[in-house]
N, C-alpha and C positions, 0 to 999 in steps of 0.2 A: 571455653577454658583452653589454655595452651598446653602443649605437651611439656613434660618436665625436661629441663636442660641440665647441663653439668653444674650450673650455678644454683639450681633449685635445691633447697635444703632437704626435700624428700628424697631426691636422688642421692645426695651426699650422704644421707644417713645409711643408705644401703651399701655404699662403697667403702665405708670406713670400718675398721676393726670394731667388734662389739663393745669393747671396754676402753677404747681410745677416747680420752677426754678432749673433744675438739670443738664442741658447740658452745658459743657464748650464751648467756642466759636468755637473751632476746630470741635467738634462733631456737633454742631448746623449748622455750615457751610457745613459740609458733608451731613447732613440730608436735608438741603435746596438746595443743589446743587450749592453753591456759594463759593466765596473766603472769608476767615475770614476778610480781609480788607474791603470787601463790607458790612459785618455785622457791623463793627465799624463805617463806614460812615453812614449807616442807623440809628445807635444809635445816632450819633452826630446830624443828621437831625431831630431826633424825630419820625422817621417812626416806628421803633420797639425798645422799651425800655426794655431790659432784666433786671432781678433782679441782685442784686450785693451782693458779699460776703463781710464780714467785711473788707477784704483787698482791696476791690474795683474791684475784678474780675467779669466779666460778667457771668451770669448763665441764660440760655435760657430754657423756658418751651416748651412743645409740642405745646401750643397755639402760642408762639412766632415763632416757626419753621413754622407752618401753615401760619402765617401772612407773614413771609419772602417769602414763596413760592407764596403767593398772590401778594406781591409787585413785585416779579420777573415776574409773569404772566402779571400783568397790564402794566408793563414797556415794556416787550419784545413783547407780543402778541397784546396788545391793543394800544401800543404807547403812554401811558400816562406818562407825565413827573413826576418827584419826588414831586414837589409841588402839583400837581393834585392828586397824590397817597396819600399824607399826608391828603389832604382835604377829600378824599373819606373815608379814615380810620377814621377820626374824625367824619364825618357824620354817618357812619355805627355804630360807638360807641354810638353816641347820639340816634340813632334809637333803638339800643338794650336797652339802659337805659330807654327810653320812653316806650318801649314795656313791660319791666319789671314793670315799675310804673303802667301802665294800668292794667296789670295782678293783681298787689297788690290791686288796687282800685276796680277792679271787685270782688275780694275775699271779701273785706271789705263791698261792697254793698250787696253781697249775705248774709253775716252774718247779716247786718242791716235789710234786708228784712225778713229773718227768725225770727229775734227778734220781728219785727213789727207784723208778722203773729201770733207768739206765744202770744204776748201781746193782740192783738185783740181777739184771741180765749179765752184767760183767762177772758177778760173783758166781752165778750158775755156770758160766762158761769157764770159770777159773782164770780169767784174764787179770793181769795186773798184780796178782798176789801169789802166783804159782800154785793156786789151789790149796793153800795152807789155811785158809779161813774156814772156820766152822760156824754154821748158823747158830745164833744164840737162841736158846729155848726160853720160854717164859719162866720167870723166877718161881721157885717153889719154897716151901718151908722145910724141905728135907735137910737133914744134918749129915755132913760127910766128915768123917774123921780121917785125917791125914797123918801118917807117920813116916818120917824119913827112913831111908834104908840105912842099914849099918855096913854098907859095902865100902866104906872109906878106906 
């Protein structure tokens, strides 16, 4: 066996952005160890949806190739049918999206906490407002009657 070269698809797959649609169907099929017709079938079923050229040709990314390998593994090694594989892919995609959203929210929370701490520090030191601010107490159900003075 020869060492991989720059023209070797296996090397090319590692040097390209994960989601860049660069491989034609024959190269993607070779990288995934499948027949091109299998890739077309998976595309029709919505299991792996490659990018398209303006002329309609399929272009697979390294991420697509990895997904093709996972579909093959689930089918052959674990005995999962294609409908089950599609559901697994959808659920994993949802989990990834939710994890990304949780990460965003945690970052926003951290920023809000830092702003609150900074505001409380400024308030305690009397900066920015001349010390005229009074901390707000929790609301109560007490009734206060106000009467204007007759000093007019």
